[in-house]
Kinemage of the C-alpha trace (Angstrom):
@kinemage 1
@onewidth
@group {chain A} dominant
@subgroup {mainchain}
@vectorlist {calphas} color= white
{ca met a 1} P -0.047 0.038 -0.009
{ca glu a 2} L 1.413 3.364 -0.919
{ca his a 3} L 1.221 6.239 1.509
{ca arg a 4} L 1.494 9.689 -0.148
{ca leu a 5} L 1.479 12.904 1.609
{ca thr a 6} L 0.755 15.059 -1.373
{ca gly a 7} L -2.569 15.804 -2.895
{ca arg a 8} L -3.464 15.507 -6.550
{ca asp a 9} L -2.700 19.256 -6.996
{ca gly a 10} L 0.756 18.819 -5.505
{ca thr a 11} L -0.009 20.398 -2.195
{ca thr a 12} L 0.986 18.762 1.039
{ca arg a 13} L -1.664 17.123 3.131
{ca asp a 14} L -1.858 16.685 6.841
{ca thr a 15} L -3.075 13.072 6.516
{ca pro a 16} L -1.631 10.320 4.269
{ca val a 17} L -3.508 9.142 1.183
{ca leu a 18} L -4.230 5.475 1.463
{ca gln a 19} L -3.897 4.039 -2.033
{ca thr a 20} L -2.762 0.961 -3.890
{ca ser a 21} L -2.292 0.486 -7.586
{ca leu a 22} L -2.025 -2.608 -9.905
{ca val a 23} L -1.249 -3.135 -13.525
{ca leu a 24} L -3.249 -6.147 -14.877
{ca asp a 25} L -2.046 -7.889 -17.997
{ca ser a 26} L -4.285 -10.003 -20.183
{ca asp a 27} L -3.370 -13.322 -18.538
{ca gly a 28} L -6.108 -15.511 -16.961
{ca thr a 29} L -5.336 -14.483 -13.386
{ca ala a 30} L -6.096 -10.745 -13.738
{ca ile a 31} L -9.609 -10.866 -12.299
{ca ala a 32} L -8.797 -13.070 -9.336
{ca arg a 33} L -5.709 -11.061 -8.609
{ca ala a 34} L -7.580 -7.844 -8.638
{ca arg a 35} L -10.284 -9.123 -6.309
{ca gln a 36} L -7.640 -10.317 -3.952
{ca val a 37} L -5.773 -6.945 -3.950
{ca ala a 38} L -9.015 -5.123 -3.231
{ca ala a 39} L -9.749 -7.355 -0.187
{ca gln a 40} L -6.171 -7.194 1.082
{ca phe a 41} L -6.233 -3.369 0.672
{ca leu a 42} L -9.436 -2.852 2.817
{ca thr a 43} L -8.125 -5.278 5.364
{ca glu a 44} L -4.911 -3.374 5.772
{ca val a 45} L -6.758 -0.081 5.898
{ca gln a 46} L -8.760 -1.325 8.801
{ca ala a 47} L -5.917 -3.214 10.654
{ca glu a 48} L -2.991 -0.683 10.157
{ca his a 49} L -4.904 2.579 10.101
{ca gly a 50} L -7.958 1.847 12.303
{ca leu a 51} L -10.431 2.906 9.739
{ca pro a 52} L -13.762 1.151 10.186
{ca val a 53} L -14.683 -1.002 7.037
{ca ser a 54} L -17.732 -3.220 7.031
{ca gln a 55} L -17.658 -6.660 5.726
{ca arg a 56} L -20.317 -5.434 3.120
{ca ala a 57} L -17.861 -2.920 1.908
{ca val a 58} L -15.230 -5.543 1.348
{ca asp a 59} L -17.608 -7.793 -0.535
{ca val a 60} L -19.128 -4.941 -2.679
{ca thr a 61} L -15.543 -3.740 -3.446
{ca arg a 62} L -14.661 -7.113 -4.582
{ca leu a 63} L -17.739 -7.404 -6.726
{ca val a 64} L -17.181 -3.962 -8.321
{ca val a 65} L -13.544 -4.788 -9.051
{ca ser a 66} L -14.487 -8.053 -10.615
{ca glu a 67} L -17.159 -6.563 -12.821
{ca leu a 68} L -15.118 -3.582 -14.013
{ca val a 69} L -11.856 -5.621 -14.669
{ca thr a 70} L -13.853 -8.332 -16.423
{ca asn a 71} L -15.382 -5.662 -18.754
{ca ser a 72} L -11.959 -4.076 -19.360
{ca arg a 73} L -10.336 -7.494 -20.102
{ca lys a 74} L -13.211 -8.420 -22.419
{ca tyr a 75} L -13.466 -5.169 -24.432
{ca ala a 76} L -10.130 -3.318 -24.227
{ca pro a 77} L -6.857 -4.491 -25.758
{ca gly a 78} L -3.779 -4.047 -23.540
{ca pro a 79} L -3.291 -3.575 -19.885
{ca val a 80} L -5.822 -2.461 -17.341
{ca leu a 81} L -4.840 -0.182 -14.420
{ca leu a 82} L -6.563 -0.531 -11.051
{ca asp a 83} L -6.296 2.203 -8.380
{ca leu a 84} L -7.884 1.758 -4.970
{ca arg a 85} L -7.843 4.675 -2.613
{ca ile a 86} L -9.607 5.834 0.507
{ca ala a 87} L -11.456 9.104 -0.029
{ca gly a 88} L -13.226 10.219 3.218
{ca asp a 89} L -15.732 7.609 4.200
{ca ala a 90} L -15.554 5.695 0.909
{ca val a 91} L -13.167 3.533 -1.112
{ca glu a 92} L -12.814 4.668 -4.679
{ca val a 93} L -12.268 1.941 -7.193
{ca val a 94} L -10.701 3.376 -10.387
{ca val a 95} L -10.242 1.296 -13.554
{ca trp a 96} L -8.459 2.622 -16.611
{ca asp a 97} L -8.211 0.826 -19.950
{ca cys a 98} L -7.407 1.913 -23.395
{ca glu a 99} L -10.775 1.439 -25.074
{ca pro a 100} L -12.301 4.834 -25.857
{ca ala a 101} L -15.930 3.476 -26.056
{ca leu a 102} L -17.817 4.444 -22.899
{ca pro a 103} L -19.891 1.680 -21.203
{ca ile a 104} L -23.682 2.051 -21.379
{ca ala a 105} L -26.020 0.562 -18.873
{ca arg a 106} L -28.639 -1.367 -20.681
{ca ala a 107} L -32.339 -1.266 -19.649
{ca ala a 108} L -33.226 -3.878 -16.945
{ca asp a 109} L -34.307 -7.211 -18.657
{ca ala a 110} L -34.829 -10.243 -16.417
{ca gly a 111} L -34.780 -12.394 -19.464
{ca arg a 112} L -31.415 -11.280 -20.677
{ca val a 113} L -28.513 -13.664 -19.879
{ca gly a 114} L -25.359 -11.860 -18.973
{ca gln a 115} L -24.330 -8.266 -19.512
{ca his a 116} L -25.665 -7.069 -16.232
{ca gly a 117} L -22.351 -6.004 -14.716
{ca leu a 118} L -22.759 -2.323 -15.128
{ca glu a 119} L -26.253 -2.408 -13.790
{ca ile a 120} L -24.846 -4.259 -10.653
{ca val a 121} L -22.089 -1.855 -10.149
{ca met a 122} L -24.379 1.102 -10.441
{ca ala a 123} L -26.919 -0.421 -8.062
{ca val a 124} L -24.368 -1.098 -5.317
{ca ala a 125} L -22.227 2.070 -5.659
{ca gln a 126} L -22.405 5.352 -3.805
{ca gly a 127} L -21.158 7.116 -6.796
{ca phe a 128} L -20.370 6.209 -10.412
{ca glu a 129} L -18.358 8.322 -12.938
{ca val a 130} L -16.862 7.653 -16.368
{ca gln a 131} L -14.262 9.966 -17.972
{ca arg a 132} L -12.657 10.015 -21.403
{ca glu a 133} L -8.907 10.139 -21.194
{ca pro a 134} L -6.341 11.124 -23.895
{ca val a 135} L -6.038 7.289 -24.446
{ca gly a 136} L -9.059 5.173 -23.323
{ca lys a 137} L -11.331 5.789 -20.391
{ca arg a 138} L -11.332 5.970 -16.584
{ca ile a 139} L -14.242 4.531 -14.516
{ca thr a 140} L -14.410 5.676 -10.879
{ca val a 141} L -16.916 3.912 -8.379
{ca arg a 142} L -17.309 5.082 -4.778
{ca ile a 143} L -18.413 2.530 -2.255
{ca ala a 144} L -19.188 3.557 1.369
{ca leu a 145} L -16.843 2.013 3.937
{ca leu a 146} L -19.650 1.598 6.438
{ca asp a 147} L -23.318 0.585 6.221
{ca ala a 148} L -25.775 3.409 6.310
{ca pro a 149} L -27.702 3.622 9.681
{ca asp a 150} L -30.944 2.575 8.013
{ca gly a 151} L -29.129 -0.507 6.584
{ca asp a 152} L -29.036 0.724 2.909
{ca ala a 153} L -26.635 -1.604 1.197
{ca ala a 154} L -25.189 1.175 -1.075
{ca gly a 155} L -24.508 3.422 1.887
{ca arg a 156} L -26.801 6.147 0.555
{ca pro a 157} L -28.853 8.317 2.932
{ca pro a 158} L -32.602 7.745 2.918
{ca leu a 159} L -34.699 9.726 0.642
């Protein structure tokens, strides 16, 4: 796990940024490796830095990582970059690949077999953002570290 003391804008921060990064090649172990790194990162955040992390957050993060990396491996040639970082009360899962086409969530269809990954990610995430990059795209998903008091699985406040 990398501990940086500078912000994205180059300014010094009072608290370290808890972050880990992984380059995933196209071998058959990329998805399993990414899931393992995600779980290990959150375990270390809790054990070494005392941040509370619910078991749901670990499970949801592994699911999101699995879905995003699977899609990148399936649709983008070349490597995939995975960044995990703590941002306030959430973990941000950032996946970059070189495919410029942006993902599109399809309408719900209980009869459709497969291609529900993006729907699942958007349902369990606290935040979802896709950005075009000079090469490819970057998908950022925010997942609450703790369950909401009302038990909402995505950590969203009640309406």
